[in-house]
C-alpha positions as CSV (number, residue, x, y, z in Angstrom):
1,M,90.5,59.5,73.6
2,S,89.0,58.6,77.0
3,N,87.6,61.1,79.4
4,R,90.3,59.9,82.0
5,L,93.1,60.6,79.6
6,K,91.7,64.0,78.7
7,S,91.5,64.9,82.5
8,I,95.2,63.7,83.0
9,L,96.4,65.8,80.0
10,L,94.5,68.9,81.3
11,V,95.9,68.5,84.8
12,L,99.4,67.5,83.7
13,P,100.7,71.3,82.9
14,G,99.6,72.5,86.3
15,V,101.0,69.4,88.2
16,G,104.3,69.9,86.3
17,W,104.5,73.5,87.0
18,L,104.0,73.0,90.7
19,T,106.3,70.1,90.9
20,V,109.1,72.0,89.1
21,F,108.8,75.4,90.9
22,M,107.3,74.4,94.2
23,V,107.9,70.8,95.2
24,V,111.4,70.5,93.9
25,P,112.7,73.7,95.6
26,C,111.1,72.6,98.8
27,A,112.7,69.2,98.7
28,I,116.0,70.9,98.0
29,V,115.6,73.1,101.0
30,F,114.5,70.2,103.2
31,V,117.7,68.3,102.2
32,Y,120.1,71.2,102.7
33,A,118.8,71.6,106.3
34,F,120.6,68.3,107.3
35,F,124.1,69.4,106.2
36,E,126.7,71.8,107.4
37,R,127.8,75.2,106.1
38,G,131.1,75.1,104.1
39,V,134.0,77.2,105.2
40,Y,133.5,79.8,102.6
41,G,129.7,79.3,102.5
42,G,127.6,76.9,100.5
43,I,127.1,73.4,101.5
44,D,129.4,70.9,103.2
45,F,127.7,67.4,102.8
46,N,128.2,66.2,106.3
47,F,124.9,65.0,107.9
48,T,123.8,66.8,111.0
49,F,120.9,67.9,113.2
50,D,122.9,70.9,114.6
51,N,121.0,73.4,112.5
52,F,117.7,72.3,114.1
53,D,119.2,72.7,117.5
54,R,120.6,76.2,116.7
55,A,117.1,77.2,115.3
56,T,115.5,76.5,118.7
57,E,117.9,78.9,120.5
58,S,116.1,81.7,122.3
59,I,117.5,84.4,120.0
60,Y,115.9,82.8,117.0
61,L,112.7,81.7,118.7
62,S,112.2,85.3,119.9
63,I,112.5,86.5,116.2
64,F,109.8,83.9,115.3
65,V,107.5,85.1,118.2
66,T,108.1,88.8,117.2
67,S,107.3,87.9,113.5
68,A,104.1,85.9,114.5
69,R,103.0,88.9,116.8
70,I,103.4,91.4,114.0
71,A,101.8,89.1,111.4
72,G,98.9,88.4,113.9
73,T,98.4,92.2,114.3
74,V,98.3,92.8,110.6
75,T,95.9,90.0,110.2
76,V,93.5,91.3,112.8
77,I,93.5,94.9,111.5
78,A,93.2,93.7,107.9
79,V,90.2,91.6,108.7
80,L,88.5,94.3,110.8
81,V,88.9,96.8,108.0
82,A,88.3,94.4,105.1
83,Y,84.9,92.9,106.3
84,P,82.9,96.2,106.6
85,A,84.5,97.3,103.2
86,A,83.5,93.8,101.6
87,Y,80.1,94.0,103.1
88,A,79.4,97.5,101.8
89,V,80.5,96.5,98.3
90,S,78.2,93.4,98.3
91,L,75.3,95.7,99.4
92,A,75.9,98.1,96.6
93,P,73.9,97.9,93.4
94,P,75.3,95.2,91.0
95,H,76.3,97.8,88.4
96,K,78.5,99.7,91.0
97,Q,80.1,96.7,92.6
98,T,82.6,96.3,89.7
99,R,83.6,99.8,90.1
100,Y,84.3,99.5,93.8
101,L,86.2,96.3,93.3
102,F,88.3,98.1,90.6
103,L,89.1,100.8,93.2
104,V,90.1,98.0,95.6
105,M,92.5,96.5,93.2
106,L,93.8,99.8,91.9
107,P,96.9,99.9,94.1
108,F,98.2,96.8,92.3
109,W,98.7,98.8,89.2
110,S,101.9,99.9,90.7
111,N,104.8,97.9,91.9
112,Y,105.1,96.6,95.4
113,L,108.3,98.5,96.1
114,I,106.9,101.7,94.8
115,R,104.0,101.3,97.1
116,T,106.3,100.8,100.0
117,Y,108.5,103.6,99.2
118,A,105.5,105.8,99.1
119,W,104.8,105.0,102.7
120,I,108.4,106.4,103.5
121,V,107.3,109.7,101.8
122,L,104.1,109.7,103.9
123,L,105.5,108.6,107.3
124,N,108.8,110.3,107.5
125,R,109.3,113.4,109.9
126,E,109.0,115.7,107.0
127,G,106.3,113.7,105.3
128,L,102.8,114.5,104.3
129,I,101.2,113.0,107.5
130,N,103.3,115.1,110.0
131,K,103.0,118.1,107.9
132,G,99.2,117.8,107.8
133,L,98.9,117.2,111.4
134,G,101.2,120.2,112.1
135,A,99.2,122.4,109.8
136,V,96.0,121.8,111.7
137,G,97.6,122.2,115.1
138,L,97.3,118.5,116.2
139,I,101.0,118.1,116.9
140,D,103.8,120.5,118.0
141,E,106.6,118.4,116.7
142,P,106.8,115.7,114.0
143,L,105.9,112.1,115.2
144,S,108.3,109.3,115.0
145,I,106.0,106.9,112.8
146,L,108.7,105.6,110.4
147,Y,111.4,103.1,110.9
148,N,109.5,101.2,113.7
149,E,106.8,98.5,114.2
150,F,104.0,101.0,113.5
151,A,105.4,101.6,109.9
152,V,105.8,98.0,109.2
153,V,102.3,97.1,110.3
154,T,100.9,100.0,108.3
155,G,102.8,98.9,105.2
156,L,101.8,95.3,105.4
157,V,98.1,96.0,106.1
158,Y,98.1,98.4,103.1
159,N,99.7,96.0,100.7
160,Y,97.6,92.9,101.6
161,L,94.2,94.4,102.5
162,P,92.8,94.0,98.9
163,F,93.3,90.3,99.1
164,V,91.2,90.1,102.3
165,I,88.5,92.3,100.9
166,L,88.2,90.2,97.8
167,A,88.1,86.9,99.8
168,I,85.4,88.1,102.1
169,Y,83.4,89.8,99.3
170,S,83.5,86.4,97.4
171,S,82.2,84.6,100.4
172,I,79.4,87.1,101.1
173,Q,78.3,86.9,97.4
174,R,78.0,83.1,97.8
175,L,75.8,83.5,100.7
176,N,72.1,82.6,100.1
177,P,70.1,85.8,100.6
178,E,67.0,83.8,101.5
179,I,68.6,82.7,104.7
180,R,69.0,86.3,105.9
181,E,65.6,87.1,104.7
182,A,64.1,84.3,106.7
183,S,66.0,85.5,109.9
184,E,64.5,89.0,109.4
185,D,61.0,87.7,108.7
186,L,61.1,85.8,111.9
187,G,61.8,89.1,113.8
188,A,65.5,89.0,114.3
189,P,67.1,92.4,114.4
190,A,69.8,93.2,111.9
191,W,72.7,92.9,114.3
192,K,71.5,89.3,115.4
193,T,71.1,88.2,111.8
194,F,74.7,89.3,111.1
195,I,76.1,87.6,114.2
196,R,74.1,84.3,114.0
197,I,73.7,83.9,110.2
198,T,75.9,86.1,108.0
199,L,79.2,86.0,110.0
200,P,79.3,82.2,110.6
201,L,78.5,81.5,106.9
202,T,81.2,83.8,105.7
203,L,83.9,82.5,107.8
204,P,85.5,80.6,105.1
205,G,86.3,83.9,103.3
206,V,87.5,85.4,106.5
207,A,89.8,82.4,107.2
208,A,91.1,82.5,103.6
209,G,91.9,86.2,103.8
210,A,93.3,85.9,107.3
211,V,95.6,82.9,106.4
212,F,96.7,84.6,103.3
213,V,97.8,87.8,105.1
214,F,99.3,86.0,108.1
215,V,101.5,83.8,105.8
216,L,102.7,86.7,103.6
217,S,103.3,89.0,106.5
218,I,105.3,86.5,108.6
219,G,107.7,85.7,105.7
220,N,107.9,89.2,104.3
221,F,111.4,90.9,104.4
222,I,111.0,93.9,102.0
223,T,108.6,95.9,104.2
224,P,110.5,95.4,107.5
225,D,113.7,96.2,105.8
226,L,112.3,99.5,104.1
227,L,109.8,100.7,106.6
228,G,111.5,99.2,109.7
229,G,114.8,100.7,108.7
230,G,116.7,97.5,109.5
231,R,115.8,97.9,113.2
232,L,113.1,95.4,113.2
233,Q,114.2,91.8,112.6
234,M,111.6,89.4,111.2
235,V,112.0,85.8,110.2
236,G,111.9,86.8,106.5
237,N,114.8,89.1,106.9
238,L,116.6,86.3,109.0
239,I,116.3,83.8,106.3
240,Y,117.2,86.2,103.6
241,D,120.4,87.2,105.5
242,Q,121.3,83.5,106.0
243,F,121.2,82.8,102.2
244,L,122.6,86.0,100.8
245,S,124.8,87.6,103.5
246,A,126.0,84.9,105.9
247,R,126.0,82.3,103.0
248,D,124.7,79.7,105.5
249,W,122.4,77.8,103.3
250,P,121.8,74.9,105.7
251,F,120.7,77.1,108.5
252,G,118.6,79.2,106.2
253,S,117.0,76.0,104.9
254,T,116.2,75.0,108.5
255,L,114.6,78.3,109.2
256,S,112.6,78.0,106.0
257,I,111.4,74.6,107.1
258,F,110.2,76.0,110.4
259,L,108.3,78.7,108.4
260,I,106.8,76.3,106.0
261,S,105.6,74.2,109.0
262,I,103.8,77.2,110.4
263,M,102.2,77.9,107.1
264,T,101.1,74.3,106.6
265,A,99.5,74.2,110.1
266,L,97.6,77.5,109.2
267,L,96.3,76.0,106.0
268,F,95.1,73.0,107.8
269,A,93.3,75.1,110.3
270,Q,91.7,77.0,107.4
271,A,90.5,73.8,105.9
272,V,88.9,72.9,109.2
273,V,87.0,76.2,109.5
274,V,85.9,75.9,105.8
275,N,84.6,72.4,106.4
276,R,82.8,73.4,109.4
277,A,81.2,76.5,107.8
278,Q,80.1,74.4,104.8
279,S,78.4,71.9,107.2
280,V,76.6,74.8,108.9
281,G,75.7,76.1,105.4
282,S,74.4,72.8,104.3
283,R,72.2,72.3,107.5
284,S,70.8,75.8,106.9
285,N,70.1,75.2,103.3
286,G,68.3,72.0,104.3
């Protein structure tokens, strides 16, 4: 058996899986976007562009903007929290790094819904946070920190933070320590070495983690529904409602196409950042 045939056979299961469970569903969604909603829901196969015109109306664009703003806020907070954590793990002795990474991944031992419901217990007016703040005299009355944007951002950051830590940690671990040592030997202070050497060379990990969090956050509908109390409408909730409540599959497909386009643009931007960082890294190693 030739090496080429062996390679094809090895790749075939993965390609088949992606084709059946990703390419085909996306193609169906794309086709449905060009038809009309049936009288009682479903699909009426009359070709039209009305769904795209409707998706650009101000009410739906505002939901996209709100979703992007919330997802952007979650991404910035997650990166700012994850980078120091990942850096600290990378500086720990090798035999302790595994323990710290285990603690990072520990929340994933429980279900996503359970973790989200736990935040309801923590954030409600009679929850642990309000009771704790009241017990030490920092507040006179319970804070309204549940069923609003703050709660949604908190829940999203908590659920996706481990992925960012792992992505940045992996990027830091691949960094050649001799480059930083050379910078320090030439008299550069630690902060300058970090800004000029460490941070630029670890941007691929930062970009990967940021894109991952943003994409998952902007399309999330469980956290806004539970922690937002149904008061905060994000694009994920809008698409969910179109498919399951309004039974308007064509319009839901159109909104999905818009969301997929945003995700594709972000992945392209990530690839650009990674290529530039790799070019800088190769010049530094050279």
